C-alpha positions, 0 to 999 in steps of 0.5 A: 499500499505505501511505498518509499518516498524522497522528501526535502527537508525545510530545515537543512534542504537535504533529501531525506526518505519517509519509509513505507513503515513511517507513512503506515505509523502517521496514517495509524496515528492519523497524521495528515501531513507528511514530516518536513524535516529530516530525522536529524532535523526533527531530533535537533528541534525537539532537543532545543523544545525541550531545553536540551533535558530529557524530561521535556523542562528545564531542570529544577533549582535545588537547594542545600538542606540537612535531613531532619531524620538522619542529619545527612546534607541533601538536596531538595527542589524547594526553598526550606523555610525551617518550619517543617522538616526536611528529609532525604531521599532515603528518609523520605521514601519510608514515610510516603511509600514512594 
């Protein structure tokens, strides 16, 4: 049903093959348009949109703290205020069935 097609990348201008299996995947997902970028440019664009990390968001700022349970130095993703206990990963797990 599908045959390999040669397409031209709108970013780098190089030709790339839009394979029959990729076309089948696009059809199964309901995508109406063919890809406009080669796999390398798609990957570069995706990485740039994610901020360069694999989670799709910027890295959180981490703050230094001392675990209230064991006294070990740790880092947490929030600014400790001193009015609530702060736990390291090892002490936090059993408290929250994590």
